[in-house]
C-alpha positions, 0 to 999 in steps of 0.5 A: 576340660581345657586342652592346653597342648596339641601334638605339634606343641614344642613342649608336648614331646611325642612320647606323650602322644600315646595318651588320650589326655595330655598329662598337663591337662589331667594335672591341671584339671585335678589340681588346679593351675599351680602346676602351670605357675610352677613351670613358669617359675622353673623355666624363668629361673633356669633359662640363663644356666640351662637352655636359654631362649628355649626355656623362655619360650617354654615359660611363655607357653606355660603363661599362655596355658595359664591365661587359657585356663583363667579365661575358660573358668567362670567367675564362680570357679575362682581358684587361688594359685 
């Protein structure tokens, strides 16, 4: 399982630290990368109406998670997003 977030990650609030496995790791392992892609879209679409640069940074972090996910897979594990 690829670990996407660390306790110091800006999009990993303290209230998630009580879990042994981060929710994003669990969701991505169970369902694939679609959740990550959805969050990229969400934060990019709303940045100008809600949290500005903070949302763009969150979108960037989710893009980094997607890259990590794709790099960790072997070619035989191709998934459609």
